DRENDO-1510 file (C-alpha; in Angstrom, 1 decimal, always signed):
<recs>
REC; n; res; u; v; w
REC; 1; UNK; -26.3; +19.3; +3.3 .
REC; 2; UNK; -30.1; +19.9; +2.9 .
REC; 3; UNK; -31.5; +22.7; +5.0 .
REC; 4; UNK; -35.3; +22.9; +5.6 .
REC; 5; UNK; -37.1; +25.9; +6.9 .
REC; 6; UNK; -40.1; +25.2; +9.3 .
REC; 7; UNK; -42.0; +26.8; +12.1 .
REC; 8; UNK; -40.2; +26.4; +15.4 .
REC; 9; UNK; -41.3; +23.9; +18.0 .
REC; 10; UNK; -41.0; +24.5; +21.7 .
REC; 11; UNK; -38.4; +21.7; +21.8 .
REC; 12; UNK; -36.1; +23.8; +19.4 .
REC; 13; UNK; -35.7; +26.5; +22.0 .
REC; 14; UNK; -32.8; +24.7; +23.8 .
REC; 15; UNK; -30.7; +25.0; +20.6 .
REC; 16; UNK; -31.4; +28.7; +19.9 .
REC; 17; UNK; -29.1; +30.4; +22.4 .
REC; 18; UNK; -26.1; +28.5; +21.1 .
REC; 19; UNK; -27.0; +29.5; +17.5 .
REC; 20; UNK; -27.2; +33.1; +18.5 .
REC; 21; UNK; -23.9; +33.0; +20.3 .
REC; 22; UNK; -22.2; +31.3; +17.4 .
REC; 23; UNK; -23.6; +33.8; +14.9 .
REC; 24; UNK; -22.5; +36.7; +17.0 .
REC; 25; UNK; -18.8; +35.7; +16.5 .
REC; 26; UNK; -19.0; +37.7; +13.2 .
REC; 27; UNK; -19.0; +40.9; +15.3 .
REC; 28; UNK; -15.4; +40.3; +16.3 .
REC; 29; UNK; -14.5; +41.6; +12.9 .
REC; 30; UNK; -15.6; +45.1; +13.9 .
REC; 31; UNK; -13.7; +46.6; +16.7 .
REC; 32; UNK; -16.5; +48.9; +17.9 .
REC; 33; UNK; -19.0; +46.0; +18.0 .
REC; 34; UNK; -16.7; +43.1; +19.0 .
REC; 35; UNK; -18.2; +43.2; +22.5 .
REC; 36; UNK; -21.5; +41.8; +21.0 .
REC; 37; UNK; -19.7; +38.5; +20.5 .
REC; 38; UNK; -19.6; +38.1; +24.2 .
REC; 39; UNK; -22.9; +39.7; +25.0 .
REC; 40; UNK; -25.7; +37.8; +26.8 .
REC; 41; UNK; -28.3; +36.2; +24.5 .
REC; 42; UNK; -31.9; +35.2; +25.1 .
REC; 43; UNK; -32.1; +32.0; +27.2 .
REC; 44; UNK; -34.1; +28.9; +26.3 .
REC; 45; UNK; -37.1; +29.8; +28.4 .
REC; 46; UNK; -37.3; +33.2; +26.6 .
REC; 47; UNK; -37.2; +31.4; +23.3 .
REC; 48; UNK; -39.9; +28.9; +24.4 .
REC; 49; UNK; -42.1; +31.8; +25.3 .
REC; 50; UNK; -41.5; +33.4; +21.9 .
REC; 51; UNK; -42.3; +30.2; +20.1 .
REC; 52; UNK; -45.5; +29.8; +22.0 .
REC; 53; UNK; -46.7; +33.4; +21.4 .
REC; 54; UNK; -45.0; +34.7; +18.2 .
REC; 55; UNK; -44.0; +33.5; +14.8 .
REC; 56; UNK; -40.6; +31.8; +14.9 .
REC; 57; UNK; -38.9; +29.8; +12.2 .
REC; 58; UNK; -35.9; +27.5; +12.3 .
REC; 59; UNK; -33.6; +26.3; +9.6 .
REC; 60; UNK; -32.9; +22.6; +10.3 .
REC; 61; UNK; -30.4; +20.1; +8.9 .
REC; 62; UNK; -31.4; +16.8; +7.4 .
REC; 63; UNK; -31.4; +15.3; +10.9 .
REC; 64; UNK; -33.8; +18.1; +12.1 .
REC; 65; UNK; -31.1; +19.8; +14.1 .
REC; 66; UNK; -31.6; +23.7; +14.2 .
REC; 67; UNK; -28.8; +25.7; +12.6 .
REC; 68; UNK; -30.6; +29.1; +12.3 .
REC; 69; UNK; -33.7; +30.9; +13.4 .
REC; 70; UNK; -35.8; +34.0; +12.9 .
REC; 71; UNK; -38.2; +35.4; +15.5 .
REC; 72; UNK; -40.7; +38.0; +14.8 .
REC; 73; UNK; -43.8; +39.7; +16.2 .
REC; 74; UNK; -46.9; +41.1; +14.6 .
REC; 75; UNK; -47.1; +44.8; +15.4 .
REC; 76; UNK; -50.2; +46.5; +14.0 .
REC; 77; UNK; -50.2; +45.8; +10.3 .
REC; 78; UNK; -46.5; +44.8; +10.1 .
REC; 79; UNK; -44.4; +41.8; +11.0 .
REC; 80; UNK; -41.3; +43.0; +12.9 .
REC; 81; UNK; -38.2; +40.8; +12.7 .
REC; 82; UNK; -36.4; +40.9; +16.0 .
REC; 83; UNK; -33.7; +38.4; +15.3 .
REC; 84; UNK; -32.1; +36.4; +12.5 .
REC; 85; UNK; -29.2; +34.2; +13.6 .
REC; 86; UNK; -27.4; +31.5; +11.6 .
REC; 87; UNK; -24.7; +29.3; +13.1 .
REC; 88; UNK; -21.3; +30.4; +11.8 .
REC; 89; UNK; -20.5; +27.2; +9.9 .
REC; 90; UNK; -23.9; +27.4; +8.1 .
REC; 91; UNK; -23.5; +31.0; +7.0 .
REC; 92; UNK; -23.2; +32.0; +3.4 .
REC; 93; UNK; -25.6; +29.3; +2.2 .
REC; 94; UNK; -28.7; +31.5; +1.8 .
REC; 95; UNK; -30.3; +30.4; +5.0 .
REC; 96; UNK; -30.9; +33.9; +6.3 .
REC; 97; UNK; -32.6; +34.7; +3.0 .
REC; 98; UNK; -34.8; +31.7; +3.2 .
REC; 99; UNK; -35.8; +32.5; +6.8 .
REC; 100; UNK; -36.8; +36.0; +5.6 .
REC; 101; UNK; -38.8; +34.5; +2.7 .
REC; 102; UNK; -40.7; +32.3; +5.2 .
REC; 103; UNK; -41.5; +35.4; +7.3 .
REC; 104; UNK; -42.6; +37.4; +4.3 .
REC; 105; UNK; -44.8; +34.5; +3.1 .
REC; 106; UNK; -46.4; +34.4; +6.6 .
REC; 107; UNK; -46.9; +38.2; +6.7 .
REC; 108; UNK; -48.6; +38.1; +3.2 .
REC; 109; UNK; -50.8; +35.2; +4.3 .
REC; 110; UNK; -51.8; +37.3; +7.4 .
REC; 111; UNK; -52.5; +40.2; +5.0 .
REC; 112; UNK; -49.9; +42.4; +6.8 .
REC; 113; UNK; -48.5; +45.3; +4.9 .
REC; 114; UNK; -44.7; +45.0; +5.5 .
REC; 115; UNK; -41.8; +43.5; +7.3 .
REC; 116; UNK; -39.8; +45.8; +9.5 .
REC; 117; UNK; -36.5; +45.4; +11.4 .
REC; 118; UNK; -33.6; +47.3; +12.9 .
REC; 119; UNK; -30.0; +46.5; +12.1 .
REC; 120; UNK; -26.5; +47.8; +11.8 .
REC; 121; UNK; -25.7; +50.2; +9.0 .
REC; 122; UNK; -23.0; +49.2; +6.5 .
REC; 123; UNK; -22.1; +45.7; +7.9 .
REC; 124; UNK; -22.2; +43.3; +5.0 .
REC; 125; UNK; -24.5; +40.9; +6.8 .
REC; 126; UNK; -26.8; +43.6; +8.0 .
REC; 127; UNK; -28.1; +46.6; +6.1 .
REC; 128; UNK; -26.6; +45.7; +2.7 .
REC; 129; UNK; -28.0; +42.1; +3.0 .
REC; 130; UNK; -31.5; +43.4; +3.8 .
REC; 131; UNK; -31.3; +45.9; +1.0 .
REC; 132; UNK; -30.6; +43.0; -1.4 .
REC; 133; UNK; -33.7; +41.4; -0.1 .
REC; 134; UNK; -35.8; +44.5; -1.0 .
REC; 135; UNK; -35.8; +46.4; +2.3 .
REC; 136; UNK; -35.5; +50.1; +2.3 .
REC; 137; UNK; -33.6; +52.0; +4.9 .
REC; 138; UNK; -35.9; +54.5; +6.6 .
REC; 139; UNK; -34.8; +58.1; +7.2 .
REC; 140; UNK; -35.6; +59.6; +10.6 .
REC; 141; UNK; -38.8; +61.4; +9.3 .
REC; 142; UNK; -40.1; +58.0; +7.9 .
REC; 143; UNK; -39.9; +56.2; +11.2 .
REC; 144; UNK; -43.2; +55.2; +12.9 .
REC; 145; UNK; -43.4; +55.9; +16.7 .
REC; 146; UNK; -42.9; +52.1; +17.2 .
REC; 147; UNK; -39.6; +52.0; +15.2 .
REC; 148; UNK; -38.4; +55.2; +16.9 .
REC; 149; UNK; -38.9; +53.4; +20.2 .
REC; 150; UNK; -37.2; +50.2; +19.0 .
REC; 151; UNK; -34.1; +52.3; +18.1 .
REC; 152; UNK; -34.2; +54.3; +21.3 .
REC; 153; UNK; -34.5; +51.0; +23.4 .
REC; 154; UNK; -31.5; +49.6; +21.5 .
REC; 155; UNK; -29.4; +52.7; +22.2 .
REC; 156; UNK; -30.3; +52.5; +25.9 .
REC; 157; UNK; -29.0; +48.9; +25.9 .
REC; 158; UNK; -25.6; +50.1; +24.5 .
REC; 159; UNK; -26.0; +49.7; +20.8 .
REC; 160; UNK; -24.3; +52.7; +19.0 .
REC; 161; UNK; -27.3; +54.7; +17.7 .
REC; 162; UNK; -25.3; +56.3; +14.9 .
REC; 163; UNK; -24.7; +52.8; +13.5 .
REC; 164; UNK; -28.3; +51.6; +13.7 .
REC; 165; UNK; -31.1; +52.0; +11.3 .
REC; 166; UNK; -34.7; +50.7; +10.8 .
REC; 167; UNK; -35.7; +49.1; +7.5 .
REC; 168; UNK; -39.0; +48.2; +5.9 .
REC; 169; UNK; -40.1; +45.9; +3.1 .
REC; 170; UNK; -43.5; +46.8; +1.9 .
REC; 171; UNK; -45.6; +44.3; -0.1 .
</recs>
């Protein structure tokens, strides 16, 4: 099946909550994080707002049906990746990598300095995946005030702080 990556359209927003829910099923394989598979995800109106105001890409099948997405936000001189989700039955096909490549290309075109994100340490589809894409895990002393706040906000929302990290890909 051919998968294309394109900028998201407002009409894609209706599909994104189901993709995020489906992708989160992977967390069931980790007892401490299994609750995330049942956690509330962003609703379609939130996704519509993101698409209108921030860079969002979708992976679509040959019939233009979304099967993955990446949403990001320009923060100073960096593009922060808030979310990458790929529907479970489309995982393992390089779609996440291609979504990241689209975000990187956009950031470079905008003359930004880096991509940043926060993720789980040591989960195969998180920190090790991003390391293979060239991201570096930042130590506490390397965190910008913005990334410190991102991690603090995540901990306040119940994500285990000891298992979270911030990463950066500098161009």
